[in-house]
N, C-alpha and C positions, 0 to 999 in steps of 0.2 A: 280505247275510249270506254267508259262505264256508266250505265245508267242503272237507275234503280227500275226491279219490276213489279209494279204494283199487283199484277195478277199473273201468274203462270200456270198453264193448266194443259198437259197431254194425256189425252186419251187414246188408249191402245187396247180396243176391243179384243183383239187378238188374243192377247194375253190376260185380259180381264183385270188390267191394272192401269193406274193413273198417276202422273206425276203431277204436283202441285206444290204451291207456297202457301204456308200457313201464316208465314211472316215475312219479313224482308227477304226478297230476291234480288240477285244481281245477275245483269245483263252485260256481259264483258264481250266487246268488240276487239278481235286481235287478228294476227296473221301469222301464220307457220309456213314456210317453205312455197311462199306464192299462192296459198289458198285463205281465204279470209274467214274468219270463225265468230260467229255469233253463239255465246254459250252463257244459258242460264245456270246458275249456281243457287242453292240454297232451297232445293227441291225435298219432298218426301215422297215416299212410294206408298200409295194406297192401292188396296184391294178395291176393285169395283166390278163386282160381278154382274151388274145391271147393266153394263156397258153394252151397246151395241150399233152396228152399223160401221161407218168409215172411222179410220183413226185420224186425229187431228191435232196440231199444237196451236195453242192461243195464248198469245203474250200482251198484256197491256203495259205499256212503258211509260214512265213518267220523264219529261223532257224539261231540261232547264230553259231558263228565259231566252228568248231567240237570238241575242246577241251572245249569250254564252254557248248556246247551240252552235251557231256558226262558226265561233272561234275552234270550238273542239272539232268540228268537222273539217275545218281548213288545217287544221294541226295534222290531225290523223292522216287526212289525204295527202299531205306535205311528207310527212314520215314515210309513206309507203308509195310516193310518186304517181298518185292517182291524180290526173286532170280532171277537175271537174266544171262541168257546164249545167249549171242549174235549169236551164230552161224555164218553161211555164210552170206556175203553180198548178199542182193537181192535189185533190184531195184524197186521191186512193192511186195506186199504181202496183204492179205485180213484177215480180222477177223469177227467174229460174235457177235455184240453188242447185250446186253438185249432189248435196246431201242434206237430209234432215234425219235427225235421230234422237233417240232418248237412251241413256243408260241406267239399268236397273240391278243394282248391286243387291246382294243377298240370293236373289235369284239367278245372277249372271247372267242376264238378258240385254242382248243390244237389239233396239227395235228400230227400224231404219227404213228410207224411202230414197231410191236412187233416183227418182223422177218427180222431185216434189214442186209444189207451186206456192211460191210465197207471194201473199198480199199483204200490203202495208197501207194502213188506213190512219188518216188523222182523225183522232176520237174528239178533241177540244183543243184548247190553245196549247196546253202543255202535255199532252198525252198522244200515243199513236199505238195503234194495235199491229201485231204481227200474227198472221194466221196462214199455218201451213198446212196443206192436204196434199193428199197422193197416196198411191198404194205401198204401205207399210209392210215389212215381213219382219220376223224375228230370228236371231239367231244367238245360241249359247256362247258366250265370252267373258271370262272374267271382268267384272267392272268394280272399281273402287268407290265411286261417287254418283249419287242420283244426279243426274243433270240432261239438258236438252241442249244440242248444238245443232246449227245450221251453217253449211259450208258454201261459201260463194266463190267463184272466179273471180279475177280482178276487174272484168268487163261488168259482171253483176254488181260487185260492191262499188263500183264508180257510178253506175246508174242509181243504186240505193242512196248513196251520199249524197249526189246531186239533188234527188227529190227533197231530201231533208232539208239540204241548204236552200232550196227554192222555199219551204215552210219556214226556215228561220228568217231569210230575208223578206218574207211576206209579213213577218211579224205580228202574226194574229194568233 
């Protein structure tokens, strides 16, 4: 699945760096070897010496019209054999990803959190916010592209998709 990311910002005080979009960014939902990946492309690396406090990732994502969103979710779930039970409509819900990270090319820094918390909020009719918090660490590794990734296991992805499907079926 592919969504437009209206605002993407990953603040990493430990490295005094920020990843952000100045123009359009893409949020790609995919699966690789049983791990589901939300990947934000189209980010720039910005020096941010003023950053303090905890690291976080915040994404504001544009959603298509409810019927189109429901169709995308059902197709994606079907392709990956995920059984969705949308359950009740909730404006906010949380998940525990396997990993959340940012790649910083040039600096060759991989900033990651192995115990992140993902909060998903409905912002308005056609937008949602994804917010990741946790204890981020950094490691030097070769990186090709500035991006943010969130890895989910099948159960967490199923619950995330079910929550979005409940939003789409609510139609508001």
